[in-house]
C-alpha positions in Angstrom: -62.8 -27.8 31.9 -65.9 -25.6 31.6 -65.5 -22.1 30.0 -65.2 -19.2 32.4 -67.6 -16.4 31.9 -66.5 -13.0 33.1 -68.8 -10.0 32.9 -67.5 -7.3 30.5 -67.6 -4.7 33.4 -64.9 -6.7 35.2 -62.6 -7.1 32.3 -61.2 -3.6 32.8 -60.5 -4.5 36.4 -58.4 -7.5 35.4 -56.4 -6.0 32.6 -56.6 -2.3 33.4 -57.8 0.5 31.2 -56.6 0.2 27.6 -56.0 3.3 25.5 -54.2 4.3 22.2 -51.4 5.8 24.2 -50.4 2.2 25.3 -49.5 1.5 21.6 -47.5 4.7 21.0 -44.3 3.7 22.7 -43.8 0.2 21.1 -44.7 1.6 17.7 -42.3 4.5 18.1 -39.5 2.2 19.2 -40.2 -0.1 16.3 -40.1 2.8 13.8 -37.0 4.2 15.4 -35.2 0.8 15.2 -36.4 0.3 11.6 -35.2 3.7 10.6 -31.8 3.0 12.3 -31.4 -0.3 10.5 -32.5 1.2 7.2 -29.9 4.0 7.6 -27.2 1.4 8.4 -28.2 -0.7 5.4 -28.0 2.4 3.1 -24.7 3.5 4.5 -23.2 0.0 4.1 -24.5 -0.3 0.6 -22.9 3.0 -0.4 -19.6 2.1 1.3 -19.6 -1.4 -0.4 -20.4 0.2 -3.8 -17.5 2.7 -3.4 -15.1 0.0 -2.3 -15.9 -2.2 -5.2 -15.9 0.7 -7.7 -12.4 1.7 -6.8 -11.0 -1.9 -6.6 -12.6 -2.8 -9.9 -11.5 0.4 -11.7 -9.0 -1.8 -13.7 -11.8 -4.0 -15.0 -10.8 -3.5 -18.7 -7.3 -4.7 -17.9 -8.5 -7.9 -16.1 -11.4 -9.0 -18.3 -10.0 -9.0 -21.9 -11.7 -10.8 -24.7 -13.8 -13.0 -22.5 -10.7 -14.2 -20.5 -9.3 -13.2 -17.2 -5.8 -11.7 -16.6 -4.0 -10.9 -13.4 -2.2 -7.7 -12.6 1.2 -9.0 -11.2 3.6 -11.8 -11.9 3.3 -13.1 -8.4 -0.5 -13.5 -8.9 0.1 -16.2 -11.5 2.3 -18.1 -9.1 -0.5 -17.9 -6.5 -3.0 -19.1 -9.1 -0.8 -22.0 -10.0 -0.8 -23.0 -6.4 -4.6 -22.6 -6.2 -5.0 -24.8 -9.3 -2.9 -27.5 -7.7 -5.0 -27.4 -4.5 -8.2 -27.5 -6.6 -6.9 -30.6 -8.4 -5.7 -32.3 -5.3 -7.9 -31.3 -2.3 -6.0 -31.3 1.0 -2.7 -30.6 -0.7 -0.3 -28.2 1.0 2.0 -26.7 -1.5 5.4 -26.6 0.2 7.6 -26.8 -3.0 7.2 -25.0 -6.3 8.5 -27.3 -9.0 6.9 -25.2 -11.7 9.5 -22.4 -11.3 13.3 -22.2 -11.0 13.3 -25.5 -12.9 14.7 -28.0 -12.3 15.7 -27.2 -8.7 12.4 -25.6 -7.8 11.8 -23.3 -4.8 10.7 -23.4 -1.2 8.2 -20.5 -1.3 7.3 -17.9 1.3 3.6 -18.2 0.3 1.3 -20.3 2.6 -1.9 -22.2 2.4 -4.7 -19.9 3.8 -5.1 -17.8 0.6 -4.9 -20.9 -1.6 -7.9 -22.4 0.1 -9.8 -19.2 0.2 -9.5 -18.9 -3.6 -10.5 -22.6 -4.1 -13.5 -22.2 -1.7 -14.7 -19.1 -3.6 -14.2 -21.0 -6.9 -16.5 -23.7 -5.6 -19.1 -21.2 -4.8 -18.8 -19.5 -8.2 -18.8 -22.9 -10.1 -22.5 -22.8 -11.1 -22.3 -19.3 -12.5 -19.2 -19.3 -14.7 -17.1 -21.5 -16.9 -13.9 -20.1 -15.4 -14.6 -20.4 -11.6 -10.9 -20.6 -10.5 -9.8 -17.6 -12.5 -12.9 -15.6 -11.5 -12.3 -16.5 -7.9 -8.7 -15.3 -8.2 -9.9 -12.0 -9.7 -12.6 -11.4 -7.1 -10.9 -12.6 -3.9 -9.1 -9.3 -3.0 -12.0 -6.9 -3.7 -14.3 -9.2 -1.5 -11.7 -9.1 1.2 -11.6 -5.3 0.9 -15.4 -5.2 1.4 -15.0 -7.4 4.5 -12.4 -4.9 5.9 -14.7 -2.0 5.1 -17.6 -3.6 7.0 -15.3 -4.2 10.0 -14.1 -0.6 9.9 -17.7 0.6 9.8 -18.7 -1.6 12.7 -15.5 -0.9 14.7 -16.0 2.9 14.4 -19.7 2.9 15.3 -19.1 4.6 18.6 -17.3 7.4 16.9 -19.2 10.4 15.6 -18.4 13.5 13.6 -16.7 13.9 10.2 -13.6 11.9 11.3 -15.5 8.6 11.1 -16.8 9.4 7.6 -13.3 10.5 6.5 -11.9 7.2 7.8 -14.4 5.2 5.7 -13.8 7.3 2.6 -10.0 7.2 2.8 -10.2 3.4 3.3 -12.3 3.2 0.1 -10.1 5.7 -1.9 -6.6 5.2 -0.7 -4.4 4.4 -3.7 -2.2 1.9 -1.9 -5.1 0.1 -0.2 -6.9 -0.1 -3.5 -3.7 -1.5 -5.1 -3.3 -4.1 -2.4 -6.9 -5.4 -2.9 -7.5 -4.7 -6.6 -9.4 -6.8 -9.0 -7.2 -9.4 -10.5 -4.7 -9.4 -7.7 -4.9 -12.6 -5.7 -1.9 -11.7 -3.5 -1.3 -12.3 0.2 -1.0 -8.5 0.8 -4.8 -8.2 0.4 -5.5 -10.9 3.0 -2.9 -9.3 5.3 -4.4 -5.9 5.0 -7.8 -7.1 6.3 -6.3 -9.3 9.0 -4.1 -6.5 10.3 -6.9 -4.0 10.1 -8.9 -6.2 12.4 -5.9 -7.0 14.6 -5.0 -3.3 15.1 -8.6 -2.3 15.6 -8.8 -5.0 18.3 -5.6 -3.7 19.9 -7.1 -0.2 20.1 -10.1 -1.5 22.0 -8.0 -3.6 24.3 -5.8 -0.6 25.1 -9.0 1.3 26.1 -10.7 -1.5 28.1 -9.5 -5.2 27.9 -12.3 -7.6 27.2 -12.4 -11.3 26.5 -14.3 -10.7 23.2 -11.7 -8.3 21.8 -8.9 -10.5 23.1 -10.3 -13.4 21.1 -10.6 -11.2 18.0 -7.0 -10.0 18.5 -5.7 -13.5 18.9 -7.5 -14.9 15.8 -6.5 -12.1 13.5 -2.8 -11.9 14.7 -2.6 -15.7 14.5 -3.9 -16.1 11.0 -1.8 -13.1 9.9 1.4 -14.8 11.2 0.4 -17.9 9.4 0.0 -16.0 6.1 3.4 -14.2 6.6 6.1 -14.2 9.2 7.5 -10.8 8.1 5.2 -7.7 8.5 2.8 -9.2 11.1 5.7 -10.4 13.2 7.3 -7.0 13.3 4.1 -5.2 14.0 3.1 -7.7 16.8 6.6 -7.4 18.3 6.2 -3.6 18.3 2.7 -3.9 20.0 4.2 -6.1 22.7 7.2 -3.8 23.2 5.2 -0.6 23.2 2.6 -2.1 25.5 5.3 -3.1 28.0 6.1 0.6 28.4 2.7 2.3 28.0 0.1 -0.3 28.9 1.6 -3.3 30.8 -1.6 -4.0 32.6 -3.6 -4.2 29.4 -1.0 -6.5 27.9 -1.2 -9.0 30.7 -4.8 -8.5 31.7 -6.8 -11.7 32.3 -9.3 -11.0 29.5 -6.4 -11.2 27.0 -5.3 -14.7 28.1 -7.8 -16.5 25.8 -6.6 -14.4 22.9 -2.9 -15.1 23.6 -3.8 -18.9 23.8 -5.6 -18.7 20.5 -2.7 -16.9 18.8 -0.2 -19.5 20.0 -2.5 -22.3 18.9 -2.9 -20.9 15.4 0.9 -20.3 15.0 1.5 -23.9 16.1 -1.1 -25.2 13.7 0.4 -23.2 10.9 3.9 -24.5 11.7 2.6 -28.1 11.6 0.8 -27.6 8.3 3.5 -25.6 6.5 6.5 -27.4 8.0 9.1 -25.0 6.5 10.6 -21.6 7.2 10.9 -18.9 4.6 14.4 -18.2 3.2 16.0 -14.9 4.3 16.4 -13.1 0.9 19.2 -10.7 1.6 21.9 -13.4 1.5 21.3 -14.3 -2.2 23.5 -13.0 -5.0 21.9 -10.4 -7.2 19.2 -9.8 -4.6 19.8 -6.0 -4.4 19.7 -5.5 -8.2 16.6 -7.7 -8.5 14.9 -5.8 -5.6 15.6 -2.5 -7.4 13.2 -3.6 -10.2 10.3 -4.3 -7.7 8.1 -1.3 -7.0 7.1 -2.5 -3.5 10.7 -2.9 -2.5 11.8 0.6 -3.4 12.0 3.4 -0.8 9.4 6.2 -0.7 10.9 9.7 -0.3 9.5 12.2 2.1 8.5 14.7 -0.6 6.7 12.1 -2.7 3.1 12.8 -3.6 2.4 9.1 -2.9 2.0 9.9 0.8 -1.0 12.1 0.0 -2.5 9.6 -2.4 -2.2 6.9 0.2 -3.4 8.7 3.3 -5.2 12.0 2.2 -4.2 15.6 2.6 -4.7 15.4 6.4 -1.2 14.0 6.6 0.1 17.5 6.2 -1.3 18.5 9.7 -1.4 14.9 11.0 1.6 15.2 13.4 0.0 18.2 15.2 -3.4 16.5 15.4 -1.9 13.2 16.6 0.0 15.1 19.3 -3.2 16.8 20.5 -5.1 13.5 20.4 -2.4 11.9 22.5 -2.6 14.7 25.1 -6.3 14.5 25.3 -6.1 10.6 25.6 -8.2 10.2 22.4 -5.5 7.9 20.9 -3.7 5.0 22.6 0.1 5.7 22.7 0.7 2.1 21.4 -1.2 2.9 18.2 0.6 6.2 17.8 3.9 4.4 18.1 2.9 1.8 15.5 1.9 4.5 13.1 5.3 6.2 13.5 7.1 2.8 13.0 5.2 2.1 9.8 5.9 5.6 8.6 9.6 5.1 9.1 9.6 1.6 7.5 7.9 3.0 4.4 11.0 5.1 3.8 12.8 1.8 3.5 10.4 -0.2 1.4 7.1 0.9 -0.2 5.2 -2.2 0.8 5.1 -0.9 4.4 2.8 1.8 3.0 -0.1 -0.7 3.1 0.1 -0.9 6.9 0.9 2.8 7.4 -2.3 3.6 5.5 -4.3 1.2 7.6 -3.0 2.7 10.8 -3.6 6.2 9.6 -7.2 5.4 8.7 -7.8 4.0 12.2 -6.5 7.3 13.7 -8.5 9.7 11.5 -11.6 9.9 13.9 -9.3 10.7 16.8 -7.4 13.3 14.8 -10.5 15.2 13.8 -11.9 14.9 17.3 -9.5 17.4 18.6 -11.0 20.1 16.3 -13.8 21.4 18.6 -15.8 23.2 15.9 -17.7 20.7 13.8 -17.8 23.0 10.7 -14.0 23.3 10.8 -13.5 19.6 11.2 -15.9 19.0 8.2 -13.9 21.6 6.1 -10.6 19.9 7.0 -12.1 16.5 6.0 -13.2 17.9 2.6 -9.9 19.5 1.9 -8.1 16.3 3.0 -9.9 14.3 0.2 -8.6 16.6 -2.6 -5.4 14.6 -3.2 -7.3 11.3 -3.4 -9.9 12.8 -5.8 -7.0 14.1 -7.9 -5.5 10.6 -8.0 -8.8 9.1 -9.1 -9.4 11.8 -11.7 -6.2 10.7 -13.4 -6.9 7.0 -12.9 -10.5 7.0 -14.2 -9.9 9.5 -17.0 -6.3 8.9 -18.1 -4.6 11.0 -20.7 -4.1 9.7 -24.2 -0.6 8.6 -23.6 -1.5 6.5 -20.6 -4.6 5.1 -22.3 -2.5 4.0 -25.3 0.1 2.4 -22.9 -2.6 0.4 -21.2 -4.1 -0.8 -24.5 -0.6 -1.9 -25.6 -0.1 -3.8 -22.4 -3.5 -5.6 -22.9 -2.5 -6.5 -26.5 0.8 -7.8 -25.3 -0.8 -9.9 -22.6 -3.2 -11.4 -25.1 -0.4 -12.2 -27.5 1.8 -13.8 -24.8 -1.1 -15.9 -23.6 -1.8 -17.2 -27.1 1.8 -18.3 -27.5 2.1 -19.8 -24.0 -1.2 -21.6 -24.2 -0.1 -23.4 -27.3 2.1 -25.5 -25.0 -0.8 -26.6 -22.8 -1.5 -30.3 -22.8 2.0 -31.3 -24.0 4.3 -33.6 -22.1 6.1 -31.8 -19.2 8.9 -29.8 -20.9 10.8 -26.8 -19.4 10.3 -23.3 -20.8 12.7 -20.4 -20.6 11.1 -16.9 -20.7 11.9 -13.4 -19.3 11.6 -13.7 -15.6 8.6 -11.3 -15.1 6.6 -13.2 -17.7 7.6 -16.7 -16.4 4.8 -17.1 -13.8 2.1 -16.3 -16.4 3.9 -18.7 -18.8 3.7 -21.5 -16.3 0.1 -20.8 -15.5 -1.2 -20.7 -19.1 1.0 -23.4 -20.5 1.0 -25.8 -17.5 4.8 -26.3 -18.1 7.6 -25.6 -15.6 9.7 -22.4 -16.2 13.4 -21.7 -15.6 12.8 -18.3 -13.9 10.1 -16.9 -11.6 9.2 -13.6 -10.0 10.1 -14.2 -6.3 13.5 -13.9 -4.7 13.5 -17.7 -4.2 13.7 -18.0 -8.0 16.8 -15.8 -8.3 19.1 -18.5 -9.6 16.7 -19.1 -12.5 16.1 -15.4 -13.0 19.9 -14.9 -13.3 20.2 -17.8 -15.8 17.3 -16.3 -17.9 19.0 -12.9 -18.0 22.4 -14.5 -19.0 20.6 -16.3 -21.8 19.1 -13.2 -23.4 22.3 -11.2 -23.0 24.5 -14.0 -24.4 26.5 -13.0 -27.5 27.6 -16.5 -28.5 25.6 -19.6 -29.2 27.7 -21.8 -26.9 26.8 -19.9 -23.8 23.1 -20.0 -24.7 23.2 -23.7 -25.5 24.9 -24.5 -22.1 22.2 -22.7 -20.3 19.4 -24.5 -22.2 21.1 -27.9 -21.6 21.8 -27.2 -18.0 18.0 -26.7 -17.3 16.7 -29.3 -19.8 14.9 -26.5 -21.7 12.7 -27.5 -24.7 11.0 -24.2 -25.4 12.1 -20.5 -25.4 9.7 -17.6 -25.3 11.1 -14.3 -26.5 9.5 -10.8 -26.2 10.3 -7.2 -27.1 14.1 -7.1 -26.9 14.4 -3.6 -25.6 12.7 -4.3 -22.3 14.2 -7.8 -22.0 17.7 -6.7 -22.5 17.4 -3.6 -20.3 16.0 -5.6 -17.4 18.5 -8.4 -17.8 21.4 -6.0 -18.0 20.2 -4.1 -14.9 19.9 -7.3 -13.0 23.4 -8.6 -13.8 25.0 -5.1 -13.7 26.5 -5.5 -17.2 26.3 -3.6 -20.4 24.3 -4.7 -23.4 26.7 -5.9 -26.1 26.0 -5.9 -29.8 24.6 -9.2 -31.1 22.8 -10.1 -27.8 20.7 -13.2 -28.3 17.5 -11.5 -27.0 17.7 -8.9 -29.8 18.3 -11.6 -32.4 15.3 -13.7 -31.3 13.1 -10.7 -31.4 14.1 -8.9 -34.5 16.0 -11.5 -36.7 14.5 -14.9 -36.1 16.0 -16.3 -39.2 19.5 -15.6 -37.8 18.9 -17.5 -34.6 21.2 -20.3 -33.6 20.4 -23.5 -35.4 19.2 -25.2 -32.2 16.4 -22.7 -31.9 13.5 -23.1 -34.3 10.7 -20.5 -34.5 7.4 -22.3 -34.3 4.9 -19.6 -33.5 4.6 -15.8 -33.3 1.9 -13.4 -32.0 3.0 -9.8 -32.2 6.2 -9.4 -30.3 5.8 -12.8 -28.5 7.7 -15.6 -30.2 8.0 -19.3 -29.4 11.2 -21.2 -30.3 11.6 -25.0 -30.0 14.9 -26.3 -28.8 16.2 -29.1 -30.8 17.0 -32.4 -29.1 20.6 -32.5 -27.8 21.4 -35.2 -30.3 20.5 -32.9 -33.1 22.3 -29.8 -31.7 25.5 -28.9 -33.5 27.5 -25.7 -33.3 26.8 -23.4 -36.2 
């Protein structure tokens, strides 16, 4: 255990000559790696900021007077589900008894997004007095950021202006922004991210099957199918069908087995948890007329500017670039087929535009790769951004008419919330309101509503429309008694009557009840008593059946 003494002259023999050059390579590698990670951090920070800026451009419409509002009627139904889950942890909401009262509905919405919102609310609890509402407002922009990070990482092997254009279009695309906007806790936002990951994984699997990408594919497809059995099922079926023609070996390759097993396991788990099948909507009466009032269910014409606002100006030369990319094997045929399918389906319903835009973004690096001159590809990328920049110019700096319309919508939302919230804390009593305002009424009041915003609520929607179009008190009273309604909320009669008449396919007759409730409350039937008014929002109490008598 004695110390070993070595003469200094022999140290150089044991360890070899030491010089400054021995430190140059490690230092250079360290600096190179540090610079690379710094560049990645800066790029991700810029991408994240751009994604959040576009998704939160409607900040003034969501945060009003210190309170949080949501952008679509369906969002309030989702938030009512999330509130139930927050109150009863472990609950799976399989029945909506808060809409289409008293029958209720069997919804097409599922549990994953409910629990994502509740989990985020738990994380935000220490920082806000409205954790659930704030979580509902933020969940979609945060999912969009997650999708942007995946796209950045997935495209890391691609170089040139095409990769940058893909990231910018993802951040600026009007329809992708709408699907993941602030205040829009809707399943489309979750589906967008899941299918972006699933389709990116399919691209890599078409190139070179690997166990890792197979697992990513199985996880993302499986959760997407749990969230919705409509769009993901069609896209996955198209992947399998196209692969059976163009890439059968990749479809059945051994590295994909784990992914297929995971996909099947998630689908089985989702079936065991949800224990219901969504109702096919087309068989319902009045479905076609109701669908004509929903923007996402309307067709998109070939000459519409929406195509350019969704996918950039490169769409104009996209068919040629995609053809060249296929010839040079820069693009898997399966992905090209999916893009064409989504394009055709968007002619049918606008909601397919979400997935068309996702697929188009994924193909942008391959499209610009066929342009051999880098300066020309960069010029095409800049020109392609012009329609998106034009859209955002109008969105961020609206004209006076549009700005006034938005301000009026905010005032109307505040007034409606004040009236509906006055019913909170009361015993459970049914409320009749215009169908597009019914989900917000249920959320703010905590009371069940006769109508709803989904196709499952069509019976209640029809009854609500019939009530406001009724010209005689007897018809209105029968509707109220049939649904055990204790409160009626009326709004601007022009919109209420137009939407109700369009739904039922009838003309608006003089003396319609909706007009009376809005403009002449004193002439309302004796069984309706005005109890509160805020602007155009009016709350009527329905007298007890024992007190109702014909006027």
